[in-house]
N, C-alpha and C positions, 0 to 999 in steps of 0.2 A: 552483325549476328555471326558471322564467320571468326571474328576476332572473340567473342563470348564462348562460341563453341570450342575453339582451340584453347581457350584458356581454364574452362569450367567444364569441359566434355559436352555430350550430347544433353545434357539437361542442364546447362547453364541457364538458357532463358527461362525455366521453371524455378531454379534457384532465386536467379533475381527477381521474379516477381513476387514469389514468396516473402524475400527478406523485405521488399518494398512495401507489402501487406503489412509485414509485422512494424516496420517503421512507423508506418501510419497509425497502426492502432496504438503504439505507445506513445506517437505525439499527441493523437486525441485525448487519451487519458490524461496525460500530463497538462494539456489545455484545460480540460474540464476541472481538474484538482485545482488549478491556478485561477481558475474563475473567479472575479472579483464579486463580493457580496453584493445583493440587492439594495439600492438606497433605501427602499421602503421598509425593509425588513432591520436596517440598522437604525431608520429612525422609529420605528417601534420600540426596539429594543432600548433605545435611549430613553424614549418616553415612560416605558415601564418600570427602568430603573433597574439596577442589578440584583435588587432582592429577587425581583419578579423571575430574572435569568436563573439564578440560583434555584429558586423553588421549581420552576420548571426541568431544571437539569437533574433534580431529586427525584420529581415524578416520573423521570425518562430513564431510571438508572438501567445500565445495561444497554443503553441506545446508541449506536455507533453514528456519530455526525459525520464522519467522514463518505459513508456510505449513502447519505441522503443526497447527495448530488448526482448518484446514478441510480437512485430509486426507479427512474422512470424505464431503465434497461435491465436492472435486477430485480424487479417485481412484477407480477404479471399485473395488467390493467383490468382485466376481468375481476370484479370483486368476488364471484362466486369461484374463481379458480384460485383466486389468491388465499379465500378461507380453506379451502378445500387443503392446499399445499401448507398452511399453517397448521392445520389440524393433524396432517400426516407428520410433520415435523415434532409437533409436541407429543404424537404416539411414539415416537422414535426416542423421547426424551430430551428434546431441543426447546427449551422454553423461553429463549432469547426472544426479544422481539426483532432483532435483524435475522433471524434462522434463514427466512425465505431469502433475503439478500445475500447471506453467505452462501446459502446452497446454490444459486444461480451464478454466482462468483465463482465457486469451486468448479461448476459444470464447465465454465467459460476457460478458465485457466489450465485445467485438464486437459480441456480439448484442443487448446493452442500447443501446449507441451504434447500432445500426442501426434499432432500435425508436424511439429519440429521432428519429433523422433523419427516419424516415418520419411521424411524427406531426407534427413541426414542418413537413414538405413538404405535408403533408394540411391542416394548419391554415393555412398561410401562404399557398400558392398555390392549391390546388382550390377551398376555400373562401371565398377572398378576394372572388370576383365576387358572392358572395351566392345561386348556385346550389346546387341541394342536390346532394349527392354520395353516390351509391349506396353499399350495404353492401359489395357484391363489390369495389368500386374502393376503397374505404377500407380494407378487409382486404388488398388486394393491394399497395396503396402503405405500408401499415403494416408488416403481417408480412413483406413480400419483403425490404426492407433488412436487417430483423433475422435472417432465415433466412440471407441472404448474408454477413453479419458472423459468422454461428454456423459455416457450413460454409468460410469462408476460412482459417482455420488447416489445417483437414484438405487443403484442396488445395494449401496451400502446402507441408505436409509430403509430399504424394504427388509432388509435382514435385522436391522435394529429392532423395527417395529414388531415382527414374529418374535425375536426375542424377548421382548419385554412383555408383550401378550403371552408368552408360555411362563414367565417369572411371574407376573400377576395372577394367572390361572393357577399356579401351583401354591402361591402363598396365601391366597384369598381366604380358604377354609381356617386356616391358623389365625388370621386377622380376625374372622366373625367370632371365633371361640374367645381371644383375648377382649374383644369391644364387649361381648356378652357377659364377660367376667366384671368388667370396668361398670359398667350400666348396672350390674346387679348389686355392685359394691357401694351405689350412691352416686356415682359420678353422672354427669350430664353427658349428651351425645356429644358435644363439643369438647369436653376434658376428656372422654375417652379416645375420641379420634387422636387428639395430640399425644396421648399415651402408647397408643399402639403405633403412631408414626414412629415414635422413639426407640421402641422394642424391636421393630422391624426393620432398623436400617440396617445392623449387621447380615441379618439372612437375606430380606428380599428388598433391597434398596430402590428398586422401580416403583413397589406398591407402597413403600414408605414416602418416597417424594409424592405420590398422588396424595395421600392423606394429609401430608404437610401443607400441600396447594390448598386442601380443602380448608384445613384449619386456620391459615392466613386469611382465604377469604370470608370465612364466617368472623374473625376477629375483624376485618375491616368494614363488618356491616353488611357485607352484601346477602342478598335473600338466602335462606338456606336451601329451598327448594331448587333454586337456580343454580346453586353452587354444587348440588348431587347430581342434577343433570348434566352440568359440565363435566363432573369427574366421570360419568357414564360414557359421554362422547369421547372425552380424552383417551380412556383406557383403551375402548374398542372392544371389551371383552363382554359376553352375552351374560356372564355370572354377575359382573359388576353393575351392567344395565338393570337386571332382575332385580338386584339389591336396593339400587337407587328407587326402583319402582316401589318395593317395600316400604322403605322408609318413607317416601313422601305420601303412601296412602295411608299409613300409621299416622303420619302427622295430620293428615286430613279428615279422617274419621275420628282421631282422638283415641285411638287405641295405644295398648301399652307397647312401648318400643322394645322393651326387655321381651316380651312374648313372640314377638315378630322375629326378633334376632335368635330367639332360642330355635324357634321354628327353622328359620332359614338356615342356620348353621348347622342343622343335624341333617337338612337336605344336601347342603353343600359337602359335609363329610361323607354322606352316603355316594353323591355323585364321584368324590374323588376316589373311592373304593372301586367303583363301576370303572371310572376313566384307567385306573391300575389293571383291574381284572380285562379290560379290553386291549392295552399294550400287551398284556402276557397272552391273551388269546392269538394276537397277530406276530408274536415272536416265531413260532414254529414254521407259520406260511413263509415268512421274511427268511426265515433259515433253509428252507427247502433247496433253493438254488445254490447257496454257498455249499449245502452238504453235498448236492450231487456232483458239483464241481470239484469239490475236494476229495471225495471219497469214492465216486463210481470208477475214475480214470485209473487210481492205485489198485482198487480191487480187480479191475480187469487186467491189469498188467500182471498182478499176482496169481490170478486163477488162469489166464489165458496164456501167459508169458512161457512157461515150462511146456506146454503142449506145442506152442509154435515152434519153440527151440528145437524139440523131438522130432516134429516133422521135418524142420529144415535140416537136421542131421541126418535123419533117415533119406531124405533127398539128395543128400551130397554124397552118401555111402552108395546109393544106387548109380549114381553118375560115374 
């Protein structure tokens, strides 16, 4: 211990322990990546033939096979928690099958990088002058960056979800108007959804992506009611959920889709106007604090400053 302390300073044991832990993690990952294939899986693949393997790969498009070995570490074991995380990532715009694994992998990697940065900062700057570093400060500067790196992906996902919801809410009334025009022109609901998705790609890409998913699922033969309900769940916007309810009820009771779209599109236009008026009414309240901070102090200086200066001059003359 004395030799380590003399060589690396007072934080030498902590540096060696951290380095050994990092080496063990790297060795474990390398061993798991080089793990031989299960003979039963190899036998099944050989029995099924290369054609079935290729077909399975095509069906699992976008699926990263390298992450399958770490599925138990990178995916929640609880089915409800896994479904919740998948829905959150889809609401953020990440539709890949490996989105949950990449998310937890990013948390793990950024957490380790944060810990390494914290250890380097403590050893390089805090202990450089030879002063003794307290345990509380050492933990704070070491664990703090690791915690920030671990929670950074979650913060990014939360921001992405809010941005997509705002974009979908802003573009939804326009999409309903376009869909109403397409339906009244004689197109079916499936064709109108495809056309609206193509037209909205430049202005509202998030909403266009959701409509494209609906169009692809309908072309694949999935039940229309299930597809629409899935769209309402993915978007996470109340307006879209209400729209899905209107379409489902229209299909259930056999009423005209054009009439339902016309009524609901009018309500969405009125709601957008009310939302704009609400934002305009909130603006004076939000500007009050800034106005007071930027206007009152200069006004007081202009009005009271000369009087204070005159009083000060009179006091100096009296003395």
